[in-house]
N, C-alpha and C positions, 0 to 999 in steps of 0.2 A: 538452490535448492541447497538445506544439507542431508547431513548423508543421511537420515531418517524421507529423505524427502522422494516419496516413490516414483513420483513425475519423472524425475529425472533419469530415475533405474528402469524405467519401463522404455522409455524413448533409447536408451543405447540400446536393450535389448530389441526391441522392433528397427532398430538400426542393423543391428547383426545379426539376426533373423532375415531382414529383405537382402542385405549380401548374399545371404545361402541361398537365397531363392534365384537371385542370379545364377549364382555356380551350379546349379539346377540347371538351367535352363541352357548354360554353356556346355555342360557334360548332355544331356539331354538332343543335341546339335550332332554332338559325337556319335550318334547311335553307329551308323556304318563303323566308325573305325572301332567299336567298342566288339562289333559284331565280327570284324573280321578276326583282333587277335582273339577272340574265343576259338574262333575256328584253327587256328591255330594250335594254340594251346591244348584244344579237346582232340587235335590228331596226336599231338604228344604225348597225351594221355592213351590215349586208345593202344597206340603203340608201345604201351608198358614203358615208357620213359617219364621225366619228367619237367616241368616247367620250372626252370633257376630263378628264384625270386630274391633279389639283392637292394639294400638302401642302406647309405649312410647317418649317419646321425638320426634327426628326429625321422625321419623318412622309413626306419626299423617300423615303426609303426603300422606302416601299411602292409611289409611284409609278414607280420605277425594276423595282420585283418586277415589275409589269403588264406593263411590255413598256419596252426589247427587251429580252431574253435567252432563254438556252436553254428550251424547252419555250414560249415566247410565239408570237403572232402580232400582224398588224398589224392597225391600227381601233381603235388609242389614241394621244391626244395627252398625251403627257409634258407636263405643266407644270411644270418645273425652274425657277425663279427663284433662279439664283447670289447674288444679294445678302440671301434668307430662309433660306438653305442649306448654305453656304457654311462648314461648321464647324472643316475640321481645322487653321486656324491659330490657333479658341480666342481669342487676345487680340491685339492690335495693331490694323493695317490690316485688314479683312473680317475681323475677329473674333466673336465667338458674341455679344458684348453690341449690335452694330450691327445683326445678324439679328432679336436678338429684339425690338428696339427697332422695325423694320422691321415686322415681321408683325403691331404694332399700329399701324397709321400708316391712318386711314381714306383711301380714294380710290385704295391706290396696287392694287386687285383689277380696280379700274375702267380702271385705264392698263395693265395686263397681257391684260384684255380686248379692251381697245381694236386688236390684233393682231388679231383674227378677225373671222369673219362668222361667225355660231350661227344655227343655223334650230333649230327644233322638232322634227328630224329627231336634234339631235345629243342626245348625254346627259353625266352628269357624277358622278364618282366625285369627292368630296372626303374629305379622311383628316385629322383633328386630333381628337389622344388627346379632349383639353379639353373640344374643341368651343367655346373662347371666347376664341380670339384674333382680331382684327377681318377681316383678312383673308382667311380660309379662311370666315368668315361673310359676309362681302360677295359675294366669288366664288359660293357657294351662293346670294344671293339676287340677283345678275344672270343669274346661267344661267335662274333660274326663272322673271323678268321676259323673258327671252327664250323662255318656252317649253320651255325645258329640264329634261328631269326629274332631279333634283338623289339621288344616293343617299351617306348622310355614313356613313362610318365613323369610329364614336368609343368610348371608354370610357365606356360609359354609367354606371358607378356613379364615376367619377369626373370624367363632367361635368355631371353631376347635383349636388355636392360646392361645385362650383368657382363661382368668380362671373367672369363675363364681361367682357370689358377693352371689349366696343362699352357707348358711351354710354346706350342704350336698354336697356340688361341682356340683348336678345336674347342666343340658342348657335347655332351650326352646327344643330342639333336644330331648330328651328324654320324652316328653311327647308330640310327636307328630306323627297322624297315620300316615303322609304323609307329608317329607319335601323340599322347594320348596327354588332353592338358586339365588341370585340376582346376582352370576358373578360376585363382585367386586373382588377386594385383600383383604390381610391383612391389614387393618387401615383404609380403604375404596380407602384414598386417592388415585392416579393414576400415577399424572405425578411428575419426579425429577424436578427439576431445577437447572441449574449451579451455583452453590454458594449458595443456600440454601438447609441447614439441613434438612428439613422436607419437605414431598409430599406435592403435594396439589390437589384440585378438583378431589371431589370424585365420585364412579361409583355404590353404592345400589342404589341413588335415580334412575336413569336410568332405573338398572335390575329391582328394585321396580313394579316403573309404566309399566313396559311392562310385567310383569305377570300379573299385577294386573289387568288387558285391556284385554291382551289373555284369562286368565279367564272369565272376562263379556263376551266375545264376543264369547266362548266356551258356554257358560250359555245359551245367549241371541238362539243362534240354537236349542240346545235343549229344550226350554221350547214353541217356535216354533213349532219344529215339534209334539210338546205334545200338542198342541192346546192350548195352551197357551201362545203369544207372551208377550214381555214383554211392556210395558207402558214406551218406552223412552223417557228422559228430550231430547227436540231436538230445533235446534233455527228455528225461525220463516222465512228464510231466506232459511230455507230448506224447510219445511213440509208447508207453509204458518203460517200468524200470527192468527189466529183462532183456527188451527190444533194445534198450538207450546202452547197455553193457555189450550186449549182443554186436553192436554197431561202434561202438568206441574200438574194441579187440578189433574185429576185423579193417577198420579201417587203420587203425597205427600198424594192423602186420602187415598190410597194402602196403603201407608208407616205407616201412621195410625192405620189405621183397624188391619197390620199386630202386630205394635209398643203395640197395647191395648191387644191383648194376651199375652203378656211378663210381664204385668202390672195386670191382671185381678186376678190372684190368690196366690200374693207374699206374705211368709208370713203370718202373725197371722188375721185370717177369722175377717170376723164384717160379718152386718147385710146387709150394703151393696152390699156385695160378695155370699150373697145367689139367690140361683135362684130366680128369675120372681122379683128383687130388681130392 
């Protein structure tokens, strides 16, 4: 087929959509795990605490998919470290090479979490398709040390076949209380093109987005049943302009109030942190 050959283009589109349907089947088979994650996260949110969501590299996409965006609600602490996720320059200052280097620097996770006061009422969702980069692994390890339940979102097949960048060989799955699988294949890219020796079109983003939104929906149901319906960011065209503004303002304020709890007892006390100050 030439560049204008529609049949060839349609064939690749059909193949990709078919692979995505397989991913959906894999995710649906994990419904009990999704519901368990949602129960843990709902308990954290009902306690007035936050679910910490972290991913380096392109896993940042899932962090921002969870919160804040339309159809989402407060209760999540999106930890997006720009030094690990700022991809659009590609090369030069703040380029991709540096980000890929930094996500395997031991000790960086500890520096990130030094900013927060954690409790065993918190929960965490750590996203890493390979589950083999150092910073996400150390984040999960540090969360578990604080009694925080960790849900790992990985590509199981890819992670099992990959080699950890951590010196002891341990992976994200080794520090997870529960594991969710995006359903993507080894290497992530899903389609083979005749004449091209490398596959194209990744699938982990599709699987990851379906997983986090499934969790989100389950949490919203649990919060509503508990008498604490979430403040969902909603479009004016759906709820009316006035209600939309009210929801946005109240949701952002609730996020600030939850976040304040993560900062108020951080590290070395000062007179500011004393009661009644």
